[in-house]
C-alpha positions in Angstrom: -3.7 -16.4 9.3 -2.6 -18.0 6.3 -0.2 -15.8 4.0 -3.0 -16.6 1.0 -5.8 -15.0 3.3 -3.2 -11.8 4.4 -2.4 -11.1 0.7 -5.6 -11.5 -0.1 -7.1 -8.9 2.8 -4.1 -6.3 2.1 -5.2 -6.7 -1.9 -8.8 -6.0 -1.0 -8.2 -3.0 1.5 -5.9 -1.5 -1.3 -8.5 -2.2 -3.9 -11.2 -0.6 -1.8 -8.7 2.4 -0.9 -8.1 3.0 -4.4 -11.8 3.1 -5.4 -12.8 5.4 -2.5 -10.2 7.9 -3.9 -12.6 8.2 -6.7 -15.7 8.7 -4.3 -16.8 12.4 -3.7 -17.5 12.5 0.1 -14.7 9.9 1.0 -12.4 12.5 -0.7 -12.5 16.1 0.3 -11.7 18.9 -2.0 -12.8 16.4 -4.7 -12.3 19.5 -7.5 -8.6 19.3 -6.3 -7.9 16.1 -7.2 -5.4 16.1 -10.1 -3.2 13.3 -11.6 0.3 13.8 -9.5 0.9 16.1 -6.4 2.1 19.8 -7.9 -1.5 19.9 -8.6 -3.5 17.6 -6.5 -4.7 18.7 -2.8 -7.6 16.4 -2.3 -7.5 14.2 0.8 -8.6 10.8 1.5 -10.8 10.8 4.5 -9.6 14.5 5.1 -6.5 12.5 6.3 -4.4 11.4 3.3 -3.5 13.3 0.4 -4.5 11.5 -3.1 -4.1 11.8 -6.4 -5.4 10.1 -9.6 -1.8 8.3 -9.8 -1.9 7.4 -6.3 -5.4 5.9 -6.6 -4.7 3.8 -9.4 -1.5 2.4 -8.1 -3.6 1.3 -5.0 -6.1 -0.5 -7.4 -3.2 -1.9 -9.4 -1.5 -3.2 -6.2 -4.8 -4.4 -4.7 -5.7 -6.4 -7.7 -2.3 -8.2 -7.9 -2.9 -8.9 -4.3 -6.0 -10.8 -5.1 -4.2 -12.4 -7.8 -1.0 -13.3 -5.8 -3.6 -15.0 -2.7 -4.5 -17.6 -5.0 -1.2 -19.5 -4.4 0.8 -19.8 -1.1 4.3 -19.1 -2.8 3.2 -16.0 -4.9 1.3 -14.9 -1.6 4.4 -14.8 0.5 6.4 -13.0 -2.5 3.4 -10.3 -2.3 3.7 -10.0 1.0 7.5 -9.9 1.3 8.2 -7.9 -2.1 4.8 -5.8 -1.7 6.0 -5.0 1.7 9.2 -3.5 0.8 7.9 -1.4 -2.0 5.2 0.0 0.6 8.7 0.6 3.1 10.5 1.9 0.1 7.3 4.6 -0.6 7.4 5.3 3.0 11.2 6.6 2.8 10.6 8.0 -0.4 8.3 10.3 1.6 10.4 11.2 4.0 13.2 12.3 1.6 10.6 13.8 -1.1 10.3 17.3 0.5 14.0 18.0 -0.9 12.7 17.2 -4.6 10.2 20.3 -5.1 8.3 19.9 -8.7 10.0 16.3 -8.9 7.7 14.7 -6.4 4.7 13.0 -8.1 3.2 11.6 -5.2 1.1 13.4 -2.5 2.5 11.9 0.7 2.1 13.5 3.8 3.3 12.5 7.4 0.1 10.2 8.0 0.6 8.7 4.4 4.4 8.0 5.2 4.1 6.5 8.6 1.4 4.6 7.3 3.4 3.1 4.6 6.4 2.3 6.7 4.6 0.6 9.1 2.6 -1.5 7.1 5.5 -2.4 4.6 7.3 -3.7 7.8 4.3 -5.6 8.7 3.9 -7.3 5.4 7.6 -7.9 5.0 7.6 -9.8 8.4 4.7 -11.7 7.6 5.8 -12.7 4.2 9.2 -14.0 5.7 7.8 -15.1 9.0 5.6 -17.5 6.6 8.4 -18.4 4.5 10.6 -19.3 7.6 7.5 -21.2 9.5 7.4 -23.3 6.0 11.1 -24.4 6.1 10.9 -25.4 9.8 7.5 -26.6 11.2 6.4 -26.3 14.9 7.2 -29.4 16.7 4.2 -31.7 17.5 3.1 -32.2 21.0 
């Protein structure tokens, strides 16, 4: 899989998840969907806490992935930098309970570990693609 197709796929998944975050039925407790965490108790697919802000960030991150998929260098950058951002969101989620009302993102344990895992995978994919490009495999 090329970095471009992977960036496009990840972008598409984030875009779809962001849009699903506004669809009643996909979001349980839809009436509890608010701008940020303190008021939002809605759950996407009855697993992941969500808010309007988080859904909009997912839509934006997904659209960015689709745009980045147009060129190899931007796709690799999207994977590496976007992966680092996802990993950072996961770490933020681990530490956020200590912030109380300063917590603006609804991140439960499922969200945290999904973001950490996805972040590691994206960074690995972005860096592996860059390293493969620097040192192509020997021809047989």
